[in-house]
C-alpha distance (Angstrom), angle and dihedral (degrees) to the residues before:
residue distance angle dihedral
M1 . . .
S2 3.79 . .
N3 3.86 126.4 .
G4 3.85 112.0 -68.5
M5 3.74 96.5 18.2
K6 3.76 118.0 125.7
K7 3.83 133.1 -149.2
R8 3.78 121.6 -156.1
K9 3.81 123.4 -159.2
T10 3.74 123.7 -158.4
R11 3.90 98.7 -137.6
D12 3.78 102.1 110.7
K13 3.72 94.2 -49.7
D14 3.78 114.5 -46.0
I15 3.79 115.6 175.0
E16 3.77 124.8 -170.3
K17 3.84 127.6 -177.8
I18 3.75 128.9 177.6
Y19 3.83 114.3 -132.2
S20 3.78 131.7 -166.7
K21 3.78 115.3 -104.5
T22 3.81 89.5 -106.1
E23 3.79 93.5 51.8
F24 3.85 92.1 46.3
I25 3.79 92.6 51.8
K26 3.84 91.1 49.2
K27 3.78 91.4 53.7
L28 3.74 94.0 43.3
R29 3.82 90.6 49.5
R30 3.86 90.1 51.3
F31 3.75 89.3 48.5
A32 3.80 94.5 49.8
D33 3.83 88.7 48.2
A34 3.84 91.1 52.5
L35 3.86 90.5 48.6
E36 3.84 92.1 49.9
N37 3.74 92.0 50.3
G38 3.80 96.3 42.5
K39 3.74 92.6 -120.8
R40 3.87 134.4 136.9
F41 3.88 115.9 -94.5
S42 3.73 122.4 -136.9
I43 3.82 121.4 -161.7
Q44 3.81 138.1 166.8
I45 3.77 117.0 -141.6
A46 3.66 112.8 -169.6
S47 3.80 99.8 -42.9
E48 3.78 95.7 -29.3
K49 3.84 119.4 105.1
I50 3.72 113.4 -149.3
S51 3.77 132.4 -175.5
V52 3.83 117.9 -157.9
P53 3.78 115.4 -157.5
K54 3.78 118.4 -128.2
N55 3.91 89.6 -115.5
A56 3.83 96.5 58.2
V57 3.73 117.2 133.9
I58 3.89 114.2 -119.0
N59 3.84 123.5 -157.1
I60 3.74 137.7 165.4
E61 3.75 119.7 -134.0
H62 3.80 129.6 -167.2
E63 3.75 120.7 -158.5
K64 3.87 122.6 -170.2
G65 3.73 125.8 -167.7
E66 3.82 133.3 171.4
K67 3.80 93.0 -89.9
E68 3.71 106.9 17.9
E69 3.78 146.8 29.1
E70 3.78 132.6 -156.9
V71 3.80 139.1 -173.2
E72 3.80 117.4 -149.4
F73 3.81 125.8 -163.2
Q74 3.80 101.7 -150.6
I75 3.88 126.7 -166.0
K76 3.83 114.9 -170.2
W77 3.78 133.1 -179.3
E78 3.76 139.8 159.3
K79 3.82 118.7 -96.8
């Protein structure tokens, strides 16, 4: 998948978008600032606007397959 292309999954409503390293760093920095300041974090992924509450649970997940590995930074909260 090339930069800027998005992939949609049908399970509930999963949205995934590939960002450039610069864009990812900006979003990650804004998220870290919101966490440090105890504030809600707003982000747009593809065309979806999302508001993450300040009490969201954050975890880091590592997935390892035969041919590839990935690290996912996950942010979860109750609706």
